[in-house]
C-alpha angles and dihedrals in degrees: 000000000000118000134178106243111209089202094060097028092229143085114269138178108261109238117173121220090241117038112253095005129094129196106202127182124191124186108242130212130283096236101217096107142003117297111251121222090256090062089046093054087068093050092047093054093044087051091054090049092052094045092048090052089052090045089058091052101260118145103232127194110188122191126191133181128220110215106218096151140023104033107120126204087257120048087222094075098265135114129029125326104265090229091054089048090053092048092051091048093055100029093239136118119270092248092050089053091047093050094047097048094040088056090046091051094052090045089056090047091052091051089051094047091245108157115233114246116260089239123028117185126188108214092232090066094060102053094122090054092051091051092048094052093043091051090050092051090053091050091049092051097249097110138043141187120245132159091356095305134099114234132191110235106226092187089071094068126072101226116023094158092066099152096045088210099119136060135242087255089061090052093053091082100006096239143103093225128055108266138153118272118257104234092199090073121098089207126026092235094054116116137202122263095175133013122205133203089269090078108037114022093173094056108130099204115057135156137194114259138165087262099049136278110323148107139260128271118246099249098056094060098068093048093050096043091049096046093045094052104028103030134233096311116059119193102201137002121196137193146121119305089246088065093064092088128061101349103051092033089056092045091057093046096052096037095052092042089054096043100036094225143062111301112191128025103194133036120196117193128183118211128235130284104226133196125205087273096050138266116005110248139170090218089072089067096236125071140156120256136186088250090057091051089052092049088055090052102259123138105231088232088066086065090049088051089049090055094047091055088070133053115258092233093059125080111251122213117216120208128151088242091055091049090049089053090051091049091051091050093046093048090048091051091051090049091052090050091049089054090049090055092045099047097039090199114196119231148134115347098174118140088225093061093043092049090049091063093043089053093048093051091046090051092050097050093034090059099078094306096296098187094172090061089045089058090049089056090054092050091048090048091055091051093049128099093244118132113269093243091053089050091051093048093048094047091049089052095047090047091061082074102034094045097208099131089232101163096038090050091046091050090049091050092047090052092049092047091050091050091048090047091052089060093056113103116249089239091060093046090052091051091049092052090048090050091050090053091049091052091050088051088050090239092142094165090061091043090055091048091052091047088056091050090051090050090051088059090054101261135112124212124203133178117225135170086259094053139267116337122202119195134176112248 
């Protein structure tokens, strides 16, 4: 498998530290609000990556955090804790907010066929681990206390700017958004490992520590959760492209300072979902959720299909028109599969032909998770002269990676069509068969006359690529 490694800025062959086994870490949500569909694009593409690894026979252990404390409204360690902000907004406790939005997140994931991580860790359950690693960083000379907080000293490492994706202006305050500089820092790129009561007196969640009562910074949690569950050598770390700086940059700095060696070999970043007004963001006050898509009549898997039509390293523009186009394409694909299951057309069953499609799908997904090319293979498979049972088996196999429920949805449609067809009067069915024969004989005048007779009985008949469709008017 070839993957683009954000750390090296090039495609590389993916080689795990231990043959056949993969340690995979994905940044989880900060559970202060619903996940918007831009957030969920990242989780969809990470899901495809994990499922493709499993498809190839790799033994994957994926770990994900749940941020229920420590993530401030600015990634540069300023503003309110996002969890506290959510609690104030809804007049609930922080833990009530965390429980509600964690459940909502996993509900959205289930609707989108996103597999739950093997290990899910709320940050509040690992406080002792955060304190242990922070204490070690102080003892090793990589962290210091100032103004009641513990900071990581970025000047003590050789190459802080490991990704080379951000400018010196970014480093001036160590954030992606414009914020005031923290004067406690020795260096402007330094970041907080632990906050104490001296900074946020209204913080609801606080714990005893060697430096006073306080709570962890956002960046330390992912490092600790990953190292505790996946060991000192991580194969691949995933997240949105907006996590590259400062979050993932800081993770690398503190993890490698603590361990004394390289921590993670591959970094997989998914690009933004944009609207016509720019990047989707909760801070704008309005954002699109899976629930909103459902309210408007869209199957959540239509959104997954929409995401898979584009490469994960390209920005994707969301409009309702674009989603409607994806829905039309998805519905058409399901209809073609339903016809396949209905007609059961015999064809080629040769191992050579079957292996050709397996190889093509493997090449598509193995080339930096090219889901658009993977969909093309499925379309070409449907157009091929393979036997219907071979097509069904291959599509079921490919869909363990794509996660679109293709065969189950096709079987459901076939069942619904058969039920609808059973309610059509025999007189109408006879006229439809007569009309089909007239069309084959190119007697279009008679076909039109029969269509009018069918309409007079309250039914409409339409020819599609999938066959004749009869609907009640």
